[in-house]
C-alpha positions as CSV (number, residue, x, y, z in Angstrom):
1,X,-25.6,10.5,31.1
2,X,-23.0,7.8,31.9
3,X,-20.2,8.8,29.5
4,X,-17.6,6.7,30.6
5,X,-20.9,3.6,30.5
6,X,-21.4,4.8,27.3
7,X,-17.6,4.6,25.9
8,X,-17.2,1.3,27.0
9,X,-20.3,-0.2,25.3
10,X,-19.2,2.0,22.0
11,X,-16.2,-0.3,22.4
12,X,-18.2,-3.4,22.9
13,X,-20.0,-2.4,19.4
14,X,-17.6,-2.2,17.7
15,X,-15.9,-5.5,18.2
16,X,-19.5,-7.0,17.6
17,X,-18.9,-4.7,14.0
18,X,-15.7,-6.6,13.3
19,X,-13.3,-4.0,14.5
20,X,-10.6,-5.1,16.3
21,X,-9.7,-2.4,18.2
22,X,-11.6,1.1,18.9
23,X,-10.3,3.9,20.9
24,X,-11.9,7.5,21.5
25,X,-10.1,10.9,21.2
26,X,-10.8,14.8,21.1
27,X,-10.0,16.8,18.4
28,X,-6.8,18.8,18.7
29,X,-4.2,18.4,16.5
30,X,-2.8,21.2,16.6
31,X,0.6,19.8,17.5
32,X,0.7,18.2,13.8
33,X,-0.3,21.5,12.1
34,X,3.3,22.8,11.7
35,X,5.1,19.3,10.2
36,X,2.0,19.3,8.3
37,X,3.0,22.0,6.8
38,X,6.1,21.4,6.1
39,X,5.6,18.5,4.5
40,X,3.3,20.2,1.8
41,X,5.6,23.1,1.7
42,X,8.6,20.8,0.6
43,X,6.4,18.9,-2.1
44,X,6.4,15.4,-0.9
45,X,2.9,15.7,-1.8
46,X,3.6,14.8,-5.4
47,X,0.7,15.4,-7.5
48,X,-2.0,14.4,-4.7
49,X,-3.4,18.1,-5.2
50,X,-6.2,17.6,-2.8
51,X,-3.7,17.2,0.1
52,X,-2.7,21.1,-0.6
53,X,-6.1,22.4,-1.8
54,X,-7.7,21.5,1.8
55,X,-4.9,23.3,4.3
56,X,-5.1,22.9,8.0
57,X,-8.8,21.3,7.5
58,X,-6.9,17.9,7.8
59,X,-5.9,19.0,10.8
60,X,-9.0,20.4,12.1
61,X,-12.1,17.7,12.5
62,X,-14.3,20.2,13.6
63,X,-13.7,21.8,10.9
64,X,-14.6,19.0,8.9
65,X,-17.8,18.6,9.9
66,X,-19.0,21.2,12.5
67,X,-20.0,20.6,16.0
68,X,-17.9,17.9,16.2
69,X,-15.8,17.6,20.0
70,X,-14.7,13.7,19.6
71,X,-13.4,11.0,17.2
72,X,-14.3,7.4,17.8
73,X,-11.2,5.9,15.3
74,X,-11.3,2.2,14.7
75,X,-8.9,-0.3,13.4
76,X,-9.6,-3.7,11.5
77,X,-7.0,-6.0,10.0
78,X,-6.9,-7.2,6.9
79,X,-3.6,-9.3,6.8
80,X,-4.6,-12.5,4.4
81,X,-4.1,-16.1,4.8
82,X,-1.7,-17.4,2.6
83,X,-0.3,-13.7,2.3
84,X,3.2,-15.4,0.4
85,X,5.2,-12.5,0.3
86,X,8.2,-14.3,-0.5
87,X,7.2,-15.8,-3.2
88,X,5.7,-13.1,-4.7
89,X,8.5,-10.9,-4.7
90,X,11.2,-13.5,-5.6
91,X,9.0,-14.7,-8.8
92,X,10.1,-11.8,-10.9
93,X,7.4,-12.9,-13.3
94,X,4.9,-13.1,-10.6
95,X,2.7,-9.7,-10.3
96,X,3.2,-8.3,-6.5
97,X,0.5,-6.9,-5.2
98,X,0.1,-4.7,-1.9
99,X,-1.5,-7.4,0.4
100,X,-4.4,-5.1,1.5
101,X,-5.2,-5.2,-2.2
102,X,-5.7,-8.8,-3.1
103,X,-9.2,-9.1,-1.5
104,X,-12.6,-6.5,-1.8
105,X,-12.4,-2.5,-1.5
106,X,-12.1,-1.9,2.5
107,X,-14.0,1.5,1.8
108,X,-17.1,0.5,1.9
109,X,-16.8,-1.7,3.9
110,X,-15.5,-0.1,7.0
111,X,-18.3,3.2,6.1
112,X,-20.8,1.0,6.8
113,X,-19.9,-0.9,9.6
114,X,-18.7,2.8,11.4
115,X,-22.1,4.1,10.0
116,X,-24.1,1.1,11.9
117,X,-21.9,2.1,14.8
118,X,-23.0,5.4,14.9
119,X,-26.8,4.3,14.3
120,X,-26.0,2.1,17.3
121,X,-25.4,5.0,19.7
122,X,-28.1,6.9,18.2
123,X,-30.5,4.1,19.8
124,X,-28.8,4.4,23.2
125,X,-28.3,8.2,23.6
126,X,-31.5,9.7,20.6
127,X,-30.5,11.7,17.7
128,X,-26.6,13.3,17.7
129,X,-24.5,14.0,15.4
130,X,-21.6,11.7,13.5
131,X,-20.2,11.2,10.9
132,X,-18.1,8.4,9.1
133,X,-14.8,8.3,7.4
134,X,-12.8,6.3,5.7
135,X,-9.8,7.8,3.3
136,X,-13.4,9.7,1.6
137,X,-12.1,13.2,3.3
138,X,-9.2,15.9,4.3
139,X,-8.3,14.0,8.4
140,X,-5.2,12.7,9.6
141,X,-6.3,9.6,10.2
142,X,-2.9,8.1,11.7
143,X,-2.5,11.0,14.1
144,X,-6.0,10.6,15.2
145,X,-5.5,6.4,15.9
146,X,-2.8,7.7,17.9
147,X,-4.3,9.8,20.2
148,X,-6.9,7.4,20.6
149,X,-5.0,4.4,22.1
150,X,-4.7,2.6,18.7
151,X,-1.3,2.6,18.3
152,X,2.0,4.6,17.6
153,X,3.6,6.4,14.5
154,X,6.3,4.1,13.2
155,X,9.2,5.4,11.3
156,X,7.6,4.8,8.1
157,X,4.6,7.1,9.8
158,X,2.5,4.1,9.5
159,X,0.5,2.8,13.2
160,X,2.0,0.2,15.0
161,X,0.6,-1.6,17.7
162,X,2.2,-3.8,19.5
163,X,-0.1,-6.8,19.0
164,X,-1.2,-6.5,15.4
165,X,2.0,-4.5,13.9
166,X,0.9,-2.4,11.1
167,X,-1.7,-4.7,9.0
168,X,-4.6,-2.9,9.2
169,X,-7.4,-0.1,8.2
170,X,-8.2,2.7,9.9
171,X,-11.4,4.5,9.7
172,X,-13.0,7.5,12.3
173,X,-17.0,8.5,13.0
174,X,-16.1,12.1,14.0
175,X,-19.6,12.7,17.2
176,X,-20.7,15.8,18.7
177,X,-20.7,13.8,22.6
178,X,-18.3,14.7,25.6
179,X,-16.9,11.1,25.7
180,X,-13.8,10.1,27.8
181,X,-10.5,9.8,26.1
182,X,-8.1,7.0,25.8
183,X,-4.5,7.5,26.5
184,X,-2.0,7.2,23.5
185,X,0.7,3.9,23.5
186,X,4.1,4.4,23.9
187,X,6.3,4.5,20.8
188,X,8.3,1.1,20.6
189,X,10.4,1.2,17.7
190,X,13.3,2.4,19.5
191,X,16.6,2.3,17.5
192,X,15.1,0.1,14.7
193,X,15.2,1.8,11.3
194,X,14.6,-1.9,9.3
195,X,11.8,0.0,7.4
196,X,13.8,3.0,6.2
197,X,16.9,0.9,5.3
198,X,14.4,-1.6,3.5
199,X,12.8,1.0,1.5
200,X,13.3,0.1,-2.1
201,X,13.6,3.8,-3.6
202,X,14.6,5.4,-0.4
203,X,11.0,6.9,0.2
204,X,11.4,7.4,3.8
205,X,13.6,10.5,4.1
206,X,13.6,11.0,7.7
207,X,12.1,9.5,11.2
208,X,8.3,9.2,10.3
209,X,8.6,11.4,6.9
210,X,7.3,10.0,3.2
211,X,8.4,11.9,0.0
212,X,5.7,10.3,-2.0
213,X,7.4,11.0,-5.1
214,X,9.2,8.3,-4.6
215,X,7.2,5.6,-2.7
216,X,6.0,2.9,-5.0
217,X,2.4,3.1,-3.6
218,X,2.1,6.8,-4.4
219,X,3.5,6.1,-7.8
220,X,1.5,2.6,-8.6
221,X,-1.4,4.0,-7.1
222,X,-1.8,8.0,-6.9
223,X,0.4,8.9,-9.7
224,X,-0.9,8.4,-13.1
225,X,2.3,10.1,-14.9
226,X,5.3,8.9,-16.5
227,X,7.2,7.5,-13.8
228,X,10.7,8.6,-13.5
229,X,13.1,6.1,-15.0
230,X,15.9,5.9,-12.1
231,X,12.7,4.4,-10.2
232,X,11.6,2.1,-12.7
233,X,14.2,-0.9,-12.2
234,X,13.9,-0.2,-7.8
235,X,10.2,-1.4,-8.3
236,X,10.6,-4.5,-9.6
237,X,7.8,-6.7,-10.0
238,X,5.5,-4.4,-7.5
239,X,2.3,-3.1,-10.1
240,X,0.4,-2.1,-7.3
241,X,1.6,-1.0,-4.2
242,X,4.5,-2.1,-1.9
243,X,4.7,-3.8,1.6
244,X,8.8,-4.1,1.7
245,X,8.8,-1.3,5.1
246,X,6.1,-3.2,6.9
247,X,7.5,-7.1,5.9
248,X,11.0,-6.1,7.9
249,X,8.8,-4.6,11.2
250,X,9.6,-6.5,14.0
251,X,6.4,-5.7,15.2
252,X,4.7,-7.4,12.2
253,X,6.2,-11.0,13.2
254,X,3.0,-12.2,15.2
255,X,0.3,-9.9,13.4
256,X,-2.9,-11.5,13.5
257,X,-4.7,-13.1,10.1
258,X,-8.0,-11.5,9.3
259,X,-10.9,-13.0,10.0
260,X,-13.0,-10.9,7.3
261,X,-13.1,-12.8,3.9
262,X,-13.5,-9.8,2.0
263,X,-9.4,-9.3,2.2
264,X,-8.8,-12.7,1.5
265,X,-6.8,-13.0,-1.8
266,X,-8.9,-13.3,-4.6
267,X,-8.9,-16.4,-7.3
268,X,-7.6,-14.9,-10.0
269,X,-4.9,-13.4,-8.2
270,X,-3.3,-16.4,-6.5
271,X,-1.0,-17.3,-9.8
272,X,-0.6,-14.0,-10.9
273,X,1.6,-13.9,-13.8
274,X,2.7,-10.6,-15.1
275,X,2.1,-11.3,-19.0
276,X,-1.4,-13.2,-17.8
277,X,-2.2,-9.8,-16.3
278,X,-0.7,-7.1,-19.3
279,X,-2.8,-9.0,-21.8
280,X,-6.4,-8.2,-20.0
281,X,-8.2,-5.6,-21.9
282,X,-10.4,-3.1,-20.6
283,X,-13.8,-4.5,-20.4
284,X,-11.3,-7.8,-18.8
285,X,-10.2,-5.4,-16.4
286,X,-12.9,-3.6,-15.2
287,X,-14.5,-6.9,-14.7
288,X,-12.4,-8.9,-12.9
289,X,-11.0,-5.8,-10.9
290,X,-15.3,-5.6,-9.9
291,X,-15.0,-4.4,-6.0
292,X,-11.8,-4.0,-6.0
293,X,-9.4,-1.0,-5.1
294,X,-7.4,-1.7,-8.1
295,X,-10.0,-1.1,-10.4
296,X,-9.9,2.9,-9.8
297,X,-6.1,3.4,-11.5
298,X,-8.0,2.2,-15.0
299,X,-7.1,0.1,-17.5
300,X,-4.3,2.1,-19.0
301,X,-2.5,2.9,-15.7
302,X,-3.1,-0.7,-14.7
303,X,-0.8,-2.0,-18.2
304,X,1.7,1.3,-16.9
305,X,2.7,-0.7,-13.8
306,X,2.9,-3.8,-15.4
307,X,5.1,-2.6,-18.1
308,X,7.4,-1.5,-15.9
309,X,7.6,-4.8,-14.1
310,X,7.9,-7.0,-17.5
311,X,10.7,-4.6,-17.7
312,X,12.2,-5.9,-14.9
313,X,11.0,-9.4,-15.1
314,X,14.3,-12.2,-16.1
315,X,14.4,-11.9,-20.3
316,X,11.3,-13.9,-22.1
317,X,10.7,-13.7,-25.7
318,X,6.8,-14.0,-24.9
319,X,7.9,-10.8,-23.0
320,X,8.8,-8.7,-26.2
321,X,5.5,-9.9,-28.0
322,X,3.4,-9.0,-25.8
323,X,4.6,-5.7,-24.8
324,X,4.8,-5.0,-28.5
325,X,1.2,-5.9,-28.8
326,X,-0.2,-3.2,-26.6
327,X,2.1,-0.2,-28.5
328,X,-0.3,2.6,-29.6
329,X,-3.1,2.8,-26.5
330,X,-1.4,5.9,-24.7
331,X,1.7,8.3,-25.7
332,X,2.4,7.7,-21.4
333,X,2.2,3.8,-21.8
334,X,4.3,3.7,-25.2
335,X,7.0,5.5,-22.9
336,X,6.8,3.0,-20.4
337,X,6.9,-0.1,-23.0
338,X,9.7,1.0,-25.3
339,X,11.8,1.0,-22.0
340,X,10.5,-2.3,-20.5
341,X,11.4,-3.8,-24.6
342,X,15.1,-2.1,-23.7
343,X,15.5,-4.0,-20.6
344,X,14.4,-7.4,-22.1
345,X,16.3,-6.6,-25.3
346,X,19.6,-6.0,-22.9
347,X,19.3,-8.9,-20.8
348,X,18.7,-11.4,-24.6
349,X,22.2,-10.1,-25.2
350,X,23.4,-10.6,-22.2
351,X,22.6,-14.1,-22.6
352,X,23.5,-14.9,-26.2
353,X,26.8,-12.9,-24.9
354,X,27.5,-15.5,-22.1
355,X,26.5,-18.2,-24.0
356,X,29.0,-17.1,-26.5
357,X,31.8,-16.6,-24.0
358,X,30.9,-20.5,-22.4
359,X,31.3,-21.4,-25.9
360,X,34.4,-20.2,-26.9
361,X,35.7,-21.5,-23.3
362,X,34.7,-24.6,-24.1
363,X,36.4,-24.7,-27.5
364,X,39.6,-24.1,-25.9
365,X,39.5,-26.5,-23.0
366,X,38.8,-29.0,-25.8
367,X,42.2,-27.3,-27.9
368,X,43.6,-27.9,-24.6
369,X,43.2,-30.8,-23.4
370,X,44.1,-32.3,-27.6
371,X,47.4,-31.3,-27.0
372,X,48.0,-33.0,-23.5
373,X,49.1,-36.4,-22.8
374,X,46.6,-39.3,-22.5
375,X,47.1,-40.0,-18.6
376,X,46.9,-36.0,-18.2
């Protein structure tokens, strides 16, 4: 079998299936094991127990799927048209949702396309061993993508490509065919630290290392507990994920818009006011989030995230009203609602104090003017 020719065909088939880039690598990730263990030992994985539970299997794809000797790594762009980064972040009355989650859940779509790629290869070579993965197994997908030539690891730990930036999903097809491997890209971040300095919570603790416990994406998606009070004000109006480290990256300036309609912004998120989203009951949440990655966090965590954002929003009497209406659903949620109520009440007091000061100044001006000559 001409494996070089087969590799070229696989890349072509991948593009026909909607992947913007396809690369091939071996399964040796031994150089990443010490870094992975250090990250776990420092507790940077937070409450994501599965990270530690699977141990070094994450760095050993051949243990995950015995017989694997190569990994086909794929990229699918997700940046939606009219991303509206600035307007969504600047208007604190609107909800900011990470751009990857504005449309349909990517897991099933990419997994199905990877399965089709495996079937296409099977039609060419006969029966062989393969298994697709999309965030569905303990595997170090970013180091694999880097080795497969899909990009380099940025200082925010995401994979960067000089043509696509970092606005893309990754997926893997583990196979038992000895295909030729691709060359990794050269790291081109240079001295730039924009992603590190722009992180609202300082979660990028060193180059390429993220402390998940500080990361807004982790706090709003993976973490279902009580968000540390000192981090709540830093979350702003980000209710599901965070894109700040990507927004400032120079390599993302020319990133292509996704052609996959499944990733386009849902109509319900066109003008997603925090008050409106907070008033969804559980059946409404489940219905409106059908087919969305957001659905998996559940209604209570959804409300918890929005409660924090409402606390960070400008004062609005209606916010006080809708927050009070949600008290009593769960102890966890109540803690965040009570915090948000205090934030809103403090802003109300500040506004009233400013109005009182302004009124006092106006009275003083009038008094002074009464005592001045008419031509003054």
